[in-house]
C-alpha positions in Angstrom: -3.7 5.2 -0.3 0.2 4.7 0.2 2.3 2.7 -1.7 5.6 1.3 -0.1 7.9 0.0 -2.9 11.8 0.8 -3.3 11.4 0.6 -7.0 10.5 3.8 -8.6 9.0 2.6 -11.8 6.6 -0.1 -9.5 6.0 3.4 -7.6 5.5 5.3 -10.9 2.9 2.6 -12.1 1.1 2.1 -8.7 0.6 6.0 -8.7 -0.4 6.2 -12.4 -3.2 3.8 -11.5 -4.5 5.3 -8.6 -4.8 8.5 -10.5 -7.2 6.9 -12.8 -9.8 6.1 -10.2 -11.9 9.3 -9.1 -11.5 10.2 -5.7 -8.5 8.3 -5.3 -5.2 9.7 -4.0 -1.9 8.3 -3.4 1.4 9.0 -1.5 4.5 6.7 -2.4 7.3 5.9 0.0 10.5 4.5 -1.0 12.0 3.7 2.5 10.1 1.4 4.7 11.1 3.4 7.6 10.1 6.3 6.5 6.6 5.1 5.8 6.6 3.7 9.2 7.6 6.7 11.0 5.1 8.8 9.2 2.3 6.4 9.8 3.5 6.6 13.7 3.4 10.4 13.1 0.1 10.8 11.8 -1.5 8.4 14.2 -0.4 10.4 16.9 -0.9 13.7 15.3 -3.3 13.8 12.7 -5.4 10.1 12.7 -7.6 11.3 10.0 -5.0 11.8 7.5 -3.8 8.0 8.1 -4.1 5.9 4.6 -6.9 3.5 4.3 -5.0 1.2 2.1 -1.0 0.3 1.9 0.4 -1.3 -0.8 3.3 -3.2 0.3 6.1 -4.6 -1.9 8.2 -7.5 0.2 11.8 -6.7 -1.2 12.5 -3.3 0.5 16.4 -3.2 0.6 17.4 -3.9 4.2 14.0 -4.5 5.7 11.1 -6.6 4.0 7.5 -5.9 3.7 6.8 -8.6 6.2 8.5 -6.6 8.8 7.3 -3.3 7.9 3.7 -4.9 7.8 4.0 -6.2 11.4 5.6 -2.7 12.8 2.6 -0.7 11.2 0.1 -3.4 12.7 2.0 -2.5 16.3 1.1 1.3 16.3 -2.2 2.1 17.8 -4.6 3.7 15.3 -8.5 4.4 15.6 -8.7 2.4 11.9 -6.1 -0.1 10.7 -5.5 0.3 7.0 -5.9 -2.5 4.4 -2.4 -3.6 4.0 -1.7 -5.3 0.6 0.7 -7.9 -0.4 2.2 -6.4 -3.7 5.2 -8.3 -4.5 6.4 -9.4 -7.9 6.7 -12.8 -6.3 3.6 -14.1 -5.1 5.4 -15.9 -1.9 6.4 -12.8 -0.9 2.9 -11.3 -1.0 1.8 -14.1 1.2 4.0 -13.4 3.1 3.2 -9.8 4.1 -0.4 -11.1 4.7 0.9 -13.9 7.0 2.3 -11.1 9.2 -0.7 -9.0 9.2 -1.5 -8.2 5.8 -5.0 -8.6 4.6 -4.8 -9.9 0.6 -2.5 -10.2 -2.3 -2.7 -8.1 -5.5 -0.5 -8.9 -8.3 1.9 -6.4 -9.3 2.6 -5.7 -13.1 2.5 -3.1 -15.5 0.6 -3.1 -18.5 1.4 -1.5 -22.1 -0.2 1.9 -20.8 1.7 2.0 -17.4 -0.9 1.2 -15.1 -2.0 -1.9 -13.0 -5.6 -3.4 -14.3 -5.7 -5.6 -11.2 -5.2 -2.8 -8.6 -7.3 -0.4 -10.3 -10.2 -2.9 -10.6 -9.8 -3.3 -6.6 -9.7 0.2 -6.0 -12.9 1.0 -7.8 -14.4 -2.0 -6.2 -13.5 -0.6 -3.1 -14.3 3.1 -3.4 -17.8 1.8 -4.8 -18.3 0.1 -1.3 -16.7 2.5 0.9 -17.1 5.6 -0.7 -14.3 8.2 -2.0 -11.6 7.8 0.7 -7.7 7.9 0.6 
C-alpha cells in the first residue's frame, strides 16, 4: 500500500496504522511526481510490485491529488490499484474520486497515533482479498 501525502505527520500516522494490520506493508511518498514516476517504472519493469491500494491526499503542493490520480490511472497496468481519497477536507477527497479514485476515507489521527477508520478498512479489505501489499 502507498501513502501519497506531503505532510510528514500524516504519512507517519498512515504508516503506523498500516503496521497494525497483519500482512499489510506501506510505502510513503511526500512528492506526487515521485510516486507517479515510481508507479510508471514498476508498471513497466515489475508489475507485481505495484501497490494494491494508494491513499491519496489532495493538497500536495504544486500538484493536487486529483491530477496525480488521473496520471496514475493513465498508466497501463495489468491491475489498477484502489485509490482512496484521503484528505482532511471531504470535498477534496471527493474530487479525487471524481477524477478516477474509488472511495473516500476520513483522515484523522487518534490518541494512539493511528487512524481507526483506515485500520478498519484495511482489515476488512485484507480479510476479503488476502494479505497483499
